[in-house]
C-alpha positions in Angstrom: -1.1 -7.4 24.1 -0.7 -4.4 21.8 0.4 -6.6 18.9 -2.7 -8.9 19.4 -5.0 -5.8 19.4 -3.4 -4.5 16.2 -3.8 -7.9 14.5 -7.4 -8.2 15.5 -8.2 -4.8 14.1 -6.6 -5.6 10.8 -8.5 -8.8 10.5 -11.7 -7.0 11.0 -10.9 -4.8 8.0 -10.2 -7.9 5.9 -13.7 -9.1 6.4 -15.0 -11.8 4.1 -11.6 -12.1 2.4 -9.9 -13.1 5.7 -12.7 -15.5 6.5 -12.5 -17.3 3.2 -8.8 -17.6 3.5 -9.0 -19.0 7.0 -11.0 -22.0 5.7 -7.8 -23.3 4.0 -5.7 -23.0 7.2 -7.0 -25.5 9.7 -4.9 -25.9 12.9 -3.3 -29.2 13.7 -3.2 -31.4 16.8 -4.8 -30.2 19.9 -5.9 -27.0 18.2 -8.6 -29.1 16.3 -10.4 -29.8 19.5 -11.2 -26.2 20.0 -8.6 -25.8 22.8 -6.5 -23.3 21.0 -3.9 -21.5 23.2 -3.0 -17.8 23.0 0.1 -18.7 21.0 -2.1 -20.8 18.6 -4.5 -17.9 18.1 -1.6 -15.5 17.4 -0.3 -17.9 14.8 -3.7 -18.1 13.1 -3.9 -14.4 12.9 -0.3 -14.2 11.5 -1.3 -16.7 8.8 -4.3 -14.7 7.7 -2.2 -11.5 7.6 0.5 -13.3 5.6 -2.1 -14.5 3.1 -3.6 -11.1 2.7 -0.1 -9.6 2.3 0.8 -12.1 -0.4 -2.3 -11.2 -2.4 -1.6 -7.5 -2.3 2.2 -8.0 -2.8 1.7 -10.0 -6.0 -0.7 -7.6 -7.5 1.5 -4.6 -6.6 4.7 -6.3 -8.0 2.9 -7.1 -11.3 1.4 -3.6 -11.4 -2.1 -4.9 -11.5 -5.0 -3.0 -9.8 -7.0 -6.3 -9.6 -6.5 -9.9 -10.6 -7.1 -10.7 -14.3 -10.5 -12.2 -14.9 -9.5 -15.5 -16.6 -11.2 -18.9 -16.2 -9.3 -22.1 -15.8 -10.5 -23.5 -19.1 -9.6 -20.3 -21.0 -6.2 -20.3 -19.4 -5.5 -23.8 -20.5 -6.5 -23.0 -24.1 -4.2 -19.9 -24.2 -1.0 -21.5 -22.9 1.2 -22.2 -25.9 2.4 -25.8 -26.1 5.8 -24.6 -27.0 9.0 -26.4 -25.9 10.3 -23.8 -23.4 6.8 -23.5 -21.7 6.3 -27.2 -21.7 9.7 -27.5 -20.0 8.7 -25.0 -17.3 5.4 -26.6 -16.7 7.0 -30.1 -16.5 9.5 -28.8 -13.9 6.7 -27.4 -11.7 4.7 -30.6 -12.1 7.7 -32.8 -11.1 8.2 -31.0 -7.9 4.6 -30.1 -7.1 4.0 -30.7 -3.4 7.7 -31.6 -2.8 8.9 -31.0 0.7 12.5 -31.8 0.1 15.0 -29.0 0.7 17.4 -30.4 -2.1 15.1 -29.1 -4.9 14.6 -25.7 -3.3 18.4 -25.3 -2.7 19.1 -26.3 -6.3 16.4 -24.0 -7.7 17.8 -21.1 -5.6 21.3 -21.7 -7.0 20.0 -21.8 -10.5 17.9 -18.6 -10.1 20.8 -16.8 -8.5 22.8 -17.0 -11.8 20.1 -16.7 -14.5 16.6 -15.6 -15.0 14.3 -16.4 -17.9 11.9 -13.8 -19.2 9.1 -14.7 -21.7 7.3 -12.0 -23.6 4.5 -12.4 -26.1 4.2 -10.6 -29.4 1.9 -7.6 -29.8 1.0 -5.4 -32.8 3.6 -2.8 -33.9 3.1 0.8 -32.9 1.1 3.0 -35.2 4.2 5.0 -36.3 5.3 1.9 -38.3 1.9 1.0 -39.6 1.2 1.1 -43.4 -1.3 -0.8 -45.5 1.3 -3.5 -46.2 2.7 -3.8 -42.6 1.6 -7.0 -40.9 0.0 -7.1 -37.4 3.1 -8.6 -35.9 5.4 -8.3 -34.2 6.4 -6.0 -31.4 7.9 -7.1 -28.1 7.8 -5.3 -24.7 11.2 -5.6 -23.1 11.8 -5.7 -19.4 14.1 -3.1 -17.9 16.0 -6.0 -16.4 17.3 -6.9 -19.9 20.6 -5.2 -20.7 22.8 -5.7 -23.8 25.6 -7.3 -21.8 23.6 -9.6 -19.6 21.7 -11.6 -22.4 22.7 -15.2 -22.3 20.3 -16.2 -25.1 17.3 -14.8 -27.0 15.1 -17.1 -29.0 12.2 -16.2 -31.1 9.6 -19.0 -31.2 7.3 -19.3 -34.2 4.4 -21.7 -34.8 4.0 -23.0 -38.3 0.7 -24.4 -39.9 2.3 -27.6 -41.0 0.3 -30.3 -42.8 0.9 -34.0 -43.2 2.6 -33.6 -46.6 6.4 -33.0 -46.8 7.3 -29.5 -47.9 10.1 -26.9 -47.7 9.4 -23.9 -45.6 11.4 -20.7 -46.1 11.4 -18.6 -42.9 12.2 -14.9 -43.3 12.6 -12.4 -40.4 12.7 -8.7 -41.3 13.0 -5.5 -39.4 10.1 -3.0 -39.5 11.0 0.6 -40.0 9.4 4.0 -40.3 7.1 4.5 -43.3 9.3 7.3 -44.6 11.8 4.6 -45.8 10.8 3.3 -49.2 13.6 0.6 -49.3 12.7 -3.0 -48.7 12.6 -4.0 -45.1 16.1 -5.2 -44.1 16.2 -9.0 -43.6 17.6 -10.2 -40.3 17.8 -13.9 -41.3 16.5 -16.4 -43.7 16.4 -20.2 -43.2 15.0 -23.2 -44.9 13.2 -26.0 -43.0 12.4 -29.4 -44.6 9.1 -30.2 -42.9 7.0 -33.4 -42.8 4.4 -34.9 -40.5 7.1 -35.5 -37.8 8.3 -31.9 -37.7 7.6 -29.9 -34.6 5.4 -26.9 -35.6 7.2 -24.8 -33.1 10.5 -23.5 -34.5 13.0 -21.1 -32.9 15.5 -18.7 -34.3 18.3 -16.8 -32.5 17.6 -13.1 -32.1 20.3 -12.2 -29.5 22.2 -9.8 -31.9 19.0 -8.0 -32.9 17.9 -7.7 -29.2 21.2 -6.2 -28.2 20.9 -3.7 -31.1 17.4 -2.7 -29.9 18.6 -2.2 -26.4 21.6 0.0 -27.5 19.4 2.0 -29.9 15.8 1.8 -28.6 14.6 4.3 -31.2 15.4 1.8 -34.0 13.0 -0.8 -32.5 9.8 -0.8 -34.6 9.3 -4.5 -34.4 9.8 -7.4 -36.9 7.9 -9.0 -39.7 7.7 -12.8 -39.7 7.0 -14.8 -42.9 7.2 -18.6 -43.5 6.4 -19.6 -47.1 5.9 -23.1 -48.4 6.7 -24.3 -51.9 3.2 -23.1 -53.0 3.7 -19.5 -51.7 1.4 -20.0 -48.7 2.4 -18.1 -45.5 2.5 -20.8 -42.7 3.5 -18.5 -39.8 1.0 -17.9 -37.1 1.3 -14.2 -36.2 -2.0 -13.3 -34.6 -4.6 -15.0 -32.3 -7.2 -15.9 -34.9 -10.1 -18.2 -34.0 -8.7 -21.7 -33.3 -5.1 -20.4 -33.0 -5.2 -19.0 -29.5 -1.9 -19.4 -27.7 0.1 -19.9 -30.9 1.4 -16.3 -31.3 5.2 -15.7 -31.5 7.1 -15.0 -28.3 10.6 -14.3 -27.2 12.4 -16.4 -24.6 15.2 -14.4 -23.1 17.6 -15.7 -20.6 19.7 -13.1 -18.7 22.6 -13.5 -16.3 22.4 -12.1 -12.8 25.2 -11.3 -10.3 24.6 -13.5 -7.2 24.2 -11.4 -4.1 26.5 -12.4 -1.4 25.0 -12.4 2.1 26.3 -13.6 5.4 24.8 -16.7 6.9 22.2 -16.0 9.6 20.3 -18.4 11.8 16.7 -18.4 13.1 14.2 -20.8 14.7 12.1 -23.1 12.6 9.0 -24.5 14.1 5.9 -26.5 13.1 2.2 -26.1 14.0 2.5 -28.6 16.9 5.5 -26.7 18.4 5.1 -25.3 21.9 7.8 -22.7 21.2 6.7 -19.2 22.3 9.7 -17.3 20.9 9.8 -15.7 17.4 9.9 -18.6 14.9 9.4 -19.4 11.3 6.3 -21.6 10.6 5.5 -23.5 7.4 2.7 -22.1 5.2 1.8 -23.3 1.7 -0.1 -20.9 -0.5 -2.5 -22.4 -3.0 -3.4 -19.9 -5.8 -6.4 -22.0 -6.8 -7.9 -21.3 -3.3 -7.5 -17.6 -4.2 -9.5 -18.3 -7.4 -6.5 -17.1 -9.4 -6.5 -19.2 -12.5 -4.5 -16.6 -14.3 -1.4 -17.9 -12.6 -0.1 -20.7 -14.7 2.7 -21.9 -12.5 3.4 -22.5 -9.7 -0.1 -23.4 -8.6 1.2 -23.5 -5.0 4.4 -22.6 -3.2 5.9 -22.5 0.3 5.6 -19.0 1.6 6.1 -19.5 5.4 5.4 -16.9 8.0 6.7 -15.5 11.3 5.0 -15.7 14.7 6.1 -15.6 18.3 7.1 -13.4 21.2 10.0 -11.0 21.2 11.6 -10.1 24.5 14.3 -7.6 25.1 16.8 -10.4 25.8 16.4 -11.4 22.1 17.7 -8.0 20.9 21.4 -8.4 21.8 22.1 -8.0 18.1 20.5 -4.5 18.2 21.4 -3.1 21.6 20.2 0.4 20.6 16.7 -0.9 20.3 16.8 -2.1 23.9 18.0 1.3 25.1 15.3 3.2 23.2 12.5 1.0 24.6 13.9 1.3 28.1 14.1 5.1 27.9 10.6 5.4 26.5 8.6 2.2 27.5 5.2 3.8 26.7 6.2 5.2 23.4 6.7 2.0 21.6 4.9 -1.3 21.1 8.2 -3.2 21.5 10.0 -5.5 19.1 8.0 -7.6 16.6 8.6 -11.0 15.1 9.1 -10.3 11.4 10.9 -11.7 8.4 14.6 -10.9 8.4 15.5 -12.7 5.1 13.2 -13.3 2.1 13.7 -14.8 -1.4 11.9 -14.5 -4.7 9.9 -17.0 -6.7 9.6 -17.3 -10.5 6.0 -17.1 -11.8 4.4 -17.8 -15.1 1.1 -15.8 -15.5 -1.3 -14.0 -17.7 -1.7 -10.2 -17.6 -4.9 -8.3 -18.4 -4.2 -8.5 -22.1 -4.0 -12.3 -21.9 -0.3 -12.2 -22.6 1.9 -14.8 -21.0 4.7 -13.4 -18.9 7.4 -15.3 -17.0 9.4 -13.4 -14.4 10.7 -13.2 -10.9 8.5 -11.8 -8.0 10.7 -10.6 -5.1 10.3 -11.2 -1.4 7.7 -14.0 -1.7 9.3 -16.7 0.6 10.2 -16.1 4.3 13.6 -17.7 4.8 14.4 -16.4 8.3 12.4 -14.7 11.1 13.7 -12.4 13.9 12.9 -9.6 16.3 13.2 -6.1 15.2 
């Protein structure tokens, strides 16, 4: 009874937000007829709390005070049609709405060993600015990236290619402090024979430079990108000029992760038609478009799941000290609660407030197991 009162009080605080969310969570079966049982009402409250928690959790994990104000049309125009992003989007589209566990297990195995981080180019810091310094490129590096865990680091550049065949000479140079009068040290130079069939997106390996930056952060003043054709025209897109939105350079970094070993646990799985009263995991699909969050590029929806059900003292054999505490002080505690005991992350492709595209992992977004604690 105490748990139900707490839930109702929290829902009253949510107000309109909770009411708008509830419209997407219609009960099934006999619950549609208006004959919702006490267990059914408890599950509905758990759903609303879970949705509100997910909203707050994502904004907090991404260090956003509020959701970026980006319309769906604007988001589509800003997404680069570059190979790595197309591959990500294609992967999400292929498995959109999938209910099979095979894909989820395969994705979990893949994400346990590697993580892909995408960061867009920004202007260099003022310390390296001179009249001749270009407006590109500086990259914000996640603290997850370490010199020894980089599997690959690719710089993606978009070229303004025409229909005529031409030779393009790409030059990548390191920016340095203005006190140096020497020419900017070149990192690499390469020649591309381009024609009408050439992909305007080209990639170069920057793993060695990235490792150098991580070992000596004070040496990172950014890079200069040039791509000259045979006429001396610079074909590299390095800033978001009108008509070239979403074509700025970006880094695609894949890092290795040490899989976390965990012992196998078990828990109850139920569906909305279940008559189970004990603590159980129930399915819940979160649709970000229902949130009005067009700034999330992918996934548009995912399986979050939630926990609901009763917890009796007999279910706490795994934690006998909890039973002794409750027995000694029955009025000083609300008793055990049905709560997630195991959660897993999801990968998310999204825009931040600066309209930069970021791809990273958001922890504790999927409920894998429920239990009493």
